[in-house]
C-alpha positions as MATLAB code, in Angstrom:
seq = 'MSILEVRNVSIRYKTGDFKDIGLKEYVMRKLTHNYTVNYFWADKNVTFSLEKGEMLGIIGSNGAGKSTLLKAVSGIMEPTKGTVKRKGSIAALLELASGFDKELTVKENTYLRGAMLGYTRKFMDDAYEEIIRFAELENFQDRPFKQLSSGMKSRLAFAIASMVQPDILILDEVLSVGDGAFRAKSEAKMRQIIGGGAATILVSHSLSQVRQMCTKVLWLEKGEQIALGDTQILCGLYQQFLDKTITLDRVKTVWGWLNGHYDYLVVGGGMYGAAFAREMSDRGKKCLVIDGRALLGGDAACENMNGVTVHKYGPHIFHTDRQDIWDHVNRFAEFVPYDGGFGETWQGVPKDGYTKMVERMLEGIPTVTCMDYRKLTDAFPGIADKVVYTGSIDGFFEYSLGHLEYDSLRYELERLELENFQGRAIVELQDDPAGCARVIEYKHFLGEKSAGTVVAREYPQEWLPGRMSCRPVGGARNTKLYRQYLELAKERPDVIFGGRLGEYRDYTMAEAIAAARARAAEE';
ca = [
      -4.567   14.771   44.811;
      -7.757   16.037   43.153;
      -8.286   19.766   43.098;
     -11.857   19.372   41.826;
     -14.243   16.520   42.601;
     -17.705   16.233   41.094;
     -19.700   13.331   42.519;
     -23.111   12.173   41.247;
     -24.181   15.697   40.343;
     -27.744   16.009   39.088;
     -29.410   19.301   38.204;
     -33.174   19.665   37.860;
     -35.138   22.528   36.342;
     -38.776   23.238   37.094;
     -40.952   23.950   34.049;
     -44.661   24.356   33.378;
     -47.400   26.879   32.562;
     -46.850   28.715   35.876;
     -43.921   30.512   34.221;
     -46.195   32.188   31.682;
     -48.796   33.656   34.058;
     -48.823   36.670   36.361;
     -48.480   36.595   40.142;
     -52.228   36.990   40.760;
     -53.112   34.204   38.359;
     -50.372   32.041   39.850;
     -51.790   32.470   43.397;
     -55.322   31.699   42.229;
     -54.243   28.585   40.360;
     -52.125   27.393   43.243;
     -55.070   27.720   45.634;
     -57.195   25.642   43.287;
     -54.337   23.304   42.323;
     -54.960   24.302   38.701;
     -51.477   24.678   37.299;
     -48.877   22.437   35.729;
     -45.398   21.796   37.066;
     -42.904   19.628   35.197;
     -39.355   18.730   36.064;
     -36.475   18.458   33.616;
     -33.139   16.893   34.526;
     -30.419   18.819   32.714;
     -27.688   16.607   34.216;
     -27.966   13.190   35.824;
     -25.373   11.582   38.101;
     -22.286   13.178   36.552;
     -19.013   12.163   38.193;
     -15.405   13.153   37.471;
     -12.329   14.591   39.163;
      -9.407   16.764   38.078;
      -5.875   17.185   39.328;
      -3.476   20.091   38.840;
      -2.401   20.509   35.224;
      -5.166   18.286   33.841;
      -7.580   19.550   31.194;
     -10.996   17.981   30.792;
     -12.876   18.434   27.533;
     -16.659   18.169   27.730;
     -18.315   17.119   24.473;
     -21.916   16.471   23.516;
     -24.744   17.706   21.326;
     -26.663   20.917   21.981;
     -28.829   20.435   25.052;
     -26.510   17.806   26.494;
     -26.183   19.688   29.808;
     -22.624   20.952   29.340;
     -23.141   24.631   30.210;
     -25.474   23.779   33.090;
     -22.838   21.502   34.570;
     -20.243   24.280   34.324;
     -22.491   26.612   36.292;
     -22.704   24.053   39.089;
     -18.944   23.454   39.037;
     -18.199   27.180   39.127;
     -20.625   27.770   42.001;
     -23.141   29.886   40.074;
     -25.843   27.352   40.914;
     -26.218   24.529   43.409;
     -26.764   20.990   42.141;
     -30.089   19.373   42.985;
     -28.236   16.233   44.032;
     -24.604   15.326   44.461;
     -21.577   17.343   45.507;
     -18.923   19.618   44.017;
     -15.706   20.015   46.015;
     -13.192   22.676   44.947;
      -9.744   23.436   46.337;
      -8.306   26.859   45.594;
      -9.433   29.782   43.457;
     -11.695   29.382   40.459;
     -12.126   31.466   37.299;
     -15.007   30.807   34.923;
     -15.123   32.239   31.405;
     -18.809   31.792   30.656;
     -21.032   33.846   28.328;
     -18.198   36.240   27.587;
     -20.147   39.099   26.051;
     -22.669   39.399   28.912;
     -22.336   41.694   31.928;
     -21.169   44.824   30.083;
     -22.907   48.215   30.026;
     -23.390   49.177   26.383;
     -23.510   52.927   27.183;
     -20.133   53.012   28.937;
     -16.802   53.228   27.111;
     -14.509   50.284   26.501;
     -12.177   51.500   29.253;
     -15.001   51.973   31.748;
     -16.379   48.524   30.948;
     -12.944   46.995   31.392;
     -12.753   48.293   34.956;
     -16.399   47.369   35.586;
     -15.878   43.778   34.411;
     -12.679   43.506   36.450;
     -14.555   44.600   39.579;
     -17.244   41.999   38.861;
     -14.544   39.326   38.720;
     -13.143   40.487   42.079;
     -10.031   42.273   40.785;
      -8.787   45.202   42.870;
      -8.450   48.727   41.434;
      -4.673   48.473   41.722;
      -4.668   45.180   39.843;
      -6.739   46.733   37.060;
      -4.509   49.816   36.898;
      -1.474   47.561   36.500;
      -3.111   45.166   34.038;
      -5.175   47.570   31.932;
      -2.648   48.223   29.157;
      -1.925   44.522   28.803;
      -5.654   43.734   28.643;
      -6.316   46.293   25.900;
      -3.270   45.207   23.939;
      -4.204   41.524   24.191;
      -7.781   42.290   23.076;
      -6.386   44.338   20.169;
      -8.563   47.332   21.102;
      -5.940   50.075   21.495;
      -7.815   52.334   19.061;
     -11.227   51.746   20.669;
     -10.620   52.543   24.355;
     -12.821   55.646   24.439;
     -15.527   54.323   22.128;
     -18.972   53.433   23.527;
     -19.089   49.707   24.118;
     -22.205   49.390   21.924;
     -20.111   50.306   18.862;
     -17.963   47.192   19.187;
     -18.608   44.110   17.108;
     -19.545   40.890   18.911;
     -16.032   39.574   18.250;
     -14.434   42.641   19.828;
     -16.644   42.309   22.897;
     -15.688   38.662   23.319;
     -11.996   39.438   22.862;
     -12.168   42.058   25.608;
     -14.008   39.719   27.965;
     -11.469   36.975   27.327;
      -8.533   39.315   27.869;
      -9.932   40.505   31.208;
     -10.842   37.058   32.504;
      -7.521   35.467   31.558;
      -5.365   37.928   33.494;
      -5.220   35.777   36.611;
      -3.676   32.397   37.420;
      -6.525   30.423   39.015;
      -6.342   26.955   40.527;
      -9.412   25.917   38.541;
     -10.240   27.396   35.139;
     -13.554   26.870   33.324;
     -13.900   27.728   29.629;
     -17.209   27.584   27.752;
     -16.737   28.059   23.989;
     -14.315   30.930   24.618;
     -11.393   29.758   22.502;
     -13.396   30.254   19.310;
     -13.627   34.046   19.618;
     -11.958   36.339   17.104;
     -10.126   35.463   13.927;
      -7.570   32.702   13.442;
      -4.693   34.739   14.789;
      -6.564   35.686   17.955;
      -7.730   32.103   18.476;
      -4.118   30.969   18.304;
      -3.154   33.662   20.803;
      -5.984   32.735   23.171;
      -5.058   29.047   22.976;
      -1.461   29.947   23.814;
      -2.686   31.968   26.799;
      -4.739   29.021   28.026;
      -1.756   26.715   27.659;
       0.240   29.143   29.772;
      -2.406   29.084   32.515;
      -2.664   25.279   32.340;
       1.129   25.039   32.438;
       0.996   27.033   35.644;
      -0.857   24.143   37.257;
      -4.496   25.074   36.720;
      -7.033   22.267   36.480;
      -9.084   23.223   33.439;
     -12.470   22.345   31.954;
     -13.088   23.167   28.310;
     -16.439   23.007   26.522;
     -15.952   23.330   22.781;
     -17.673   22.268   19.578;
     -14.217   22.105   17.976;
     -13.120   18.480   18.222;
      -9.676   19.359   16.907;
      -9.277   21.810   19.785;
     -10.336   19.164   22.303;
      -7.997   16.586   20.735;
      -5.031   18.963   20.883;
      -5.503   20.426   24.354;
      -7.381   18.020   26.624;
      -5.917   15.200   28.701;
      -9.276   13.437   29.010;
     -12.881   13.808   27.869;
     -16.342   13.706   29.415;
     -19.166   12.932   26.953;
     -22.679   14.061   27.867;
     -25.910   13.484   25.929;
     -29.263   14.779   27.220;
     -27.774   15.082   30.679;
     -26.495   11.501   30.761;
     -22.815   10.723   31.282;
     -21.963    8.518   28.305;
     -18.245    8.085   28.921;
     -15.234    9.541   30.711;
     -11.733    8.736   29.555;
      -9.149    8.910   26.779;
      -9.364   11.988   24.558;
      -8.458   10.398   21.213;
     -10.701    7.347   21.595;
     -13.754    9.297   22.731;
     -13.330   12.066   20.155;
     -13.123    9.387   17.479;
     -16.334    7.745   18.681;
     -18.030   11.126   18.984;
     -17.122   12.014   15.391;
     -18.666    8.738   14.232;
     -21.776    9.614   16.246;
     -21.956   13.049   14.604;
     -21.507   11.401   11.190;
     -24.386    9.041   12.053;
     -22.238    5.973   11.400;
     -22.699    4.754   14.984;
     -25.646    4.986   17.388;
     -25.462    6.106   20.995;
     -26.387    2.617   22.184;
     -23.555    1.213   20.092;
     -21.163    3.785   21.603;
     -22.091    2.596   25.093;
     -21.544   -1.017   24.061;
     -18.166   -0.260   22.474;
     -17.031    1.767   25.470;
     -17.912   -1.136   27.725;
     -15.869   -3.479   25.521;
     -12.866   -1.169   25.531;
     -12.897   -1.099   29.316;
     -12.728   -4.894   29.502;
      -9.797   -7.325   29.546;
      -9.141  -10.021   26.944;
      -6.970  -13.018   26.266;
      -6.357  -11.751   22.708;
      -6.551   -8.365   21.039;
      -6.911   -9.165   17.337;
      -5.812   -6.246   15.158;
      -7.448   -6.551   11.753;
     -10.864   -7.844   10.724;
      -9.700   -9.573    7.557;
      -9.624  -13.318    6.884;
      -6.705  -14.132    9.181;
      -7.897  -12.035   12.108;
     -11.508  -13.202   11.866;
     -10.537  -16.863   11.565;
      -8.155  -16.670   14.541;
     -10.727  -14.883   16.720;
     -13.408  -17.435   15.787;
     -11.173  -20.377   16.649;
     -10.049  -18.969   19.996;
     -13.527  -17.805   20.955;
     -14.904  -21.277   20.223;
     -12.273  -22.576   22.645;
     -13.541  -20.303   25.408;
     -10.973  -17.503   25.087;
     -11.970  -13.843   25.258;
     -11.118  -11.904   22.106;
     -11.514   -8.275   21.077;
     -11.242   -7.546   17.346;
     -10.440   -4.050   16.061;
     -10.018   -2.691   12.562;
      -8.962    0.748   11.383;
     -11.422    0.642    8.480;
     -15.179    1.083    8.682;
     -15.898   -2.251    6.959;
     -14.757   -5.711    7.981;
     -13.222   -8.106    5.507;
      -9.802   -6.565    4.938;
      -9.032   -6.024    1.260;
     -12.067   -8.198    0.410;
     -14.461   -5.755    2.133;
     -17.772   -5.290    0.309;
     -20.575   -2.752    0.310;
     -23.838   -2.415   -1.566;
     -24.016    0.282   -4.224;
     -27.178    0.674   -6.311;
     -28.172   -2.894   -5.510;
     -24.760   -4.243   -6.527;
     -22.294   -5.977   -4.178;
     -19.033   -4.105   -4.738;
     -15.612   -5.346   -3.632;
     -14.107   -2.034   -2.478;
     -10.480   -2.982   -3.039;
     -10.731   -5.048   -6.178;
     -12.378   -8.387   -7.100;
     -11.887  -11.332   -4.749;
     -12.760  -14.914   -5.654;
     -12.492  -17.559   -2.960;
     -10.713  -20.698   -4.168;
      -9.263  -23.761   -2.454;
      -8.609  -27.489   -2.814;
      -8.995  -28.074    0.922;
     -12.298  -29.609    1.956;
     -11.899  -28.470    5.589;
     -11.415  -24.815    4.609;
     -14.325  -24.915    2.169;
     -16.564  -26.466    4.827;
     -15.381  -23.854    7.328;
     -16.260  -20.787    5.228;
     -19.587  -22.330    4.236;
     -20.576  -22.104    7.895;
     -20.723  -18.350    7.437;
     -21.722  -17.755    3.817;
     -23.573  -19.221    0.882;
     -21.225  -19.218   -2.091;
     -22.206  -18.549   -5.680;
     -19.943  -20.620   -7.995;
     -17.592  -18.542  -10.124;
     -14.781  -19.930  -12.239;
     -11.854  -17.624  -11.727;
      -9.472  -19.843  -13.622;
      -7.491  -20.910  -10.553;
      -7.786  -24.626  -11.290;
      -8.905  -25.486   -7.757;
     -11.818  -27.671   -6.705;
     -13.943  -24.998   -5.061;
     -14.249  -21.469   -6.430;
     -16.917  -18.912   -5.656;
     -18.055  -15.595   -4.227;
     -20.195  -15.234   -1.071;
     -23.766  -14.338   -1.966;
     -23.940  -11.501    0.578;
     -20.337  -10.347    0.136;
     -17.220  -10.885    2.231;
     -18.044   -8.239    4.822;
     -21.241  -10.067    5.771;
     -19.314  -13.338    5.851;
     -16.733  -11.918    8.264;
     -19.454  -10.346   10.408;
     -20.957  -13.829   10.803;
     -17.527  -15.276   11.588;
     -17.213  -12.731   14.387;
     -20.742  -13.106   15.728;
     -20.698  -12.931   19.530;
     -17.139  -11.555   19.579;
     -16.633   -7.874   20.567;
     -15.639   -6.112   17.340;
     -14.827   -2.420   16.905;
     -14.244   -0.729   13.539;
     -12.604    2.648   12.839;
     -10.271    1.941   15.751;
      -6.543    2.661   15.601;
      -4.312    0.111   17.328;
      -1.838    2.663   18.721;
      -4.547    4.920   20.116;
      -6.293    1.967   21.718;
      -3.200    0.541   23.388;
      -2.072    3.997   24.493;
      -5.437    4.454   26.193;
      -5.746    0.875   27.503;
      -2.194   -0.552   27.703;
      -3.219   -3.703   29.571;
      -6.320   -4.516   27.541;
      -5.153   -8.011   26.489;
      -2.617  -10.667   27.406;
      -1.619  -11.168   23.768;
      -1.928   -9.231   20.505;
      -2.598  -10.819   17.121;
      -1.313   -8.234   14.668;
      -2.294   -8.529   10.987;
      -1.034   -5.123    9.915;
       2.401   -4.747    8.356;
       5.214   -5.999   10.556;
       7.412   -3.048    9.552;
       4.590   -0.665   10.449;
       4.296   -2.263   13.895;
       7.926   -1.376   14.539;
       7.367    2.102   13.066;
       9.561    1.305   10.033;
      12.634    1.505   12.238;
      14.617   -0.682    9.809;
      12.997    0.610    6.623;
       9.906   -0.147    4.504;
       9.024   -3.516    3.038;
       7.699   -3.228   -0.523;
       4.483   -4.312   -2.226;
       2.741   -4.299   -5.562;
       0.006   -1.700   -5.635;
      -3.218   -1.073   -7.538;
      -5.603    1.825   -7.849;
      -9.341    1.416   -8.444;
     -11.696    3.984   -9.909;
     -15.339    3.190   -9.158;
     -18.159    4.485  -11.333;
     -21.924    4.089  -10.995;
     -23.650    3.852  -14.368;
     -27.336    4.189  -15.164;
     -27.093    1.114  -17.371;
     -28.455   -2.362  -16.821;
     -25.323   -3.879  -18.355;
     -21.950   -2.384  -19.301;
     -19.731   -5.193  -20.593;
     -21.665   -8.425  -20.144;
     -19.193  -10.149  -17.848;
     -17.364   -9.595  -14.562;
     -13.804   -9.009  -15.806;
     -12.459   -7.737  -19.105;
      -8.670   -7.691  -19.464;
      -7.244   -4.778  -21.454;
      -4.098   -4.660  -23.549;
      -2.150   -1.473  -24.204;
      -4.853    0.835  -22.850;
      -3.725    4.452  -23.460;
      -4.714    5.427  -19.905;
      -2.879    2.456  -18.404;
      -6.007    0.599  -17.265;
      -5.257   -3.131  -16.858;
      -8.815   -4.444  -16.607;
     -12.421   -3.394  -16.102;
     -14.582   -5.071  -13.457;
     -18.383   -5.032  -13.576;
     -19.372   -6.368  -10.159;
     -22.980   -7.430  -10.729;
     -21.854  -10.333  -12.942;
     -20.030  -12.118  -10.103;
     -23.348  -12.896   -8.413;
     -25.740  -12.408  -11.314;
     -27.415   -9.522   -9.493;
     -30.384   -7.818  -11.096;
     -30.415   -4.039  -10.845;
     -31.377   -1.088  -13.033;
     -27.893    0.388  -12.717;
     -24.414   -1.073  -12.574;
     -21.077   -0.380  -10.892;
     -17.804   -0.562  -12.786;
     -14.231   -0.412  -11.481;
     -11.186    0.340  -13.572;
      -7.971   -1.158  -12.270;
      -4.626    0.618  -12.674;
      -1.237   -0.703  -11.581;
       0.671    1.971   -9.675;
       3.993    2.402   -7.979;
       3.772    1.394   -4.357;
       4.564    4.115   -1.843;
       4.032    4.071    1.936;
       0.373    4.770    2.595;
      -0.841    3.366   -0.726;
      -2.754    0.124   -1.106;
      -0.488   -2.859   -0.369;
      -1.446   -5.828   -2.550;
       1.229   -8.519   -2.869;
       4.676   -8.618   -1.230;
       7.331   -7.969   -3.837;
       9.841  -10.365   -2.331;
      13.408  -10.379   -3.636;
      16.695  -10.439   -1.739;
      16.401   -6.959   -0.256;
      12.869   -7.469    1.153;
      13.565  -11.014    2.318;
      16.581   -9.813    4.305;
      14.642   -6.887    5.767;
      11.725   -9.110    6.773;
      14.115  -11.454    8.603;
      15.526   -8.474   10.464;
      12.024   -7.536   11.563;
      11.490  -11.130   12.708;
      14.475  -10.688   14.995;
      12.819   -7.592   16.461;
       9.612   -9.573   16.861;
      11.385  -11.991   19.201;
      11.534   -9.128   21.702;
       7.713   -9.086   21.693;
       6.620  -12.629   22.624;
       3.202  -11.190   23.479;
       2.566  -10.364   19.794;
       1.598  -12.854   17.081;
       2.230  -11.506   13.586;
      -0.122  -13.029   11.056;
      -1.656  -12.651    7.625;
      -0.326  -11.276    4.360;
       1.139   -8.106    5.904;
       2.183   -9.520    9.252;
       4.016  -12.488    7.706;
       4.949  -10.770    4.438;
       3.481  -13.658    2.432;
       1.242  -13.674   -0.645;
      -1.640  -15.520    1.019;
      -4.886  -16.284   -0.774;
      -7.954  -15.850    1.412;
      -8.162  -19.621    1.925;
      -4.472  -19.813    2.849;
      -4.856  -16.953    5.345;
      -7.758  -18.740    7.048;
      -5.823  -22.010    7.130;
      -2.757  -20.290    8.625;
      -4.873  -18.577   11.285;
      -6.557  -21.817   12.314;
      -3.199  -23.567   12.484;
      -1.714  -20.771   14.626;
      -4.723  -20.874   16.921;
      -4.210  -24.616   17.379;
      -0.708  -23.868   18.723;
      -1.983  -21.547   21.462;
];
């Protein structure tokens, strides 16, 4: 049962030039209707509820309406519209350093603040030593309050306010007071209060704090409720918004997608995942595609640097002998011929890069980047009937039987203020002292014209979990382990494992697309 219910709360402030004039002038202007009144909505139709033991984090930019909403929830002000229903006692830690008398001593102010919060004299007599000890002010009790630093004042206010066990607790940027040690102590105190069953609201600019402590999140921007839900998902989207890698409109669109239901959740926006999603979508099935990286395309992902199309994870040349696959990819990209020495009929590189090609493959299909599969399915466990998983099969089962092995490469990118560095796309090296196997100059794949150039040096490296996984190593040990994971996979008939990592196969891009289309035909 909810202990706090906020329904369609809107809060309006009156502004205008009447605030800057005296009473006499105000009366005269009012009589002549010669004054300006404007209205500003600090919060608009905010709705949420909290149960015992829940902690709601409120996030949003400055001016989002967070503190105003807290004042309405705590009863300091009445909402213009909507309702706030509270059950039980409430304690609000707002504007910690306000409400003290700077001329009184620390001890006198402690009792004064306690009285303001409704504590009895006996309660304060019993709690005083604990308050002073918690605030770390034992040597300042008889000092005038005005001699304290702002941090000391906040510590004292926090110590006083946190002495009770309320049913509803409201915290506005109060866990950031003091040094690291005190912040840890104050967080522990809040956890104790929450553990006692308090329903808690926390406003904090510290996303890590919100991630660690809150059971759900409310996101406000300019008074508008953007989203209410899973802490990890919304904090991730909010960080992207702060980094300016996603717009607010895009956030709203993504949040709407995540709250939908799909026939297939496709994990991975590489060749296999994109091809499968395209096939099933063309057949009328609903698909949601997610990828943990910021760019689509898997290991073939591309971005523009200094006017050069750069393959972020090493050079990728599309090659195939299959007419149907070549015709398929040419629906989504114009290919520039490039002879990679593969001996196949069609070889080339997409003019706009592989990321643009995959984006076109997924046109009209909900697609979310920078999204972790585990966090998504934890937040929305029933989001799809089936999962198409193109990550590593051993990773899906949390490496419960051990790690499969891969070859690995490391790339060092360098922008050069040169029109041309080596005259061709790839130069193989022999016995390089630094261990570099080849040098790639990306502009020569497409014949791009630019004042500068981008070069990548490729180094073979030992594969370790977390490093780039290129080709499956194979061998008896890995083959046996993969078969054991296939046995585990039989327990998950709702999951289709596909692609180079999911099937532990050294697919080319064309082979991955062909395999995905074939698998889709079986559905």
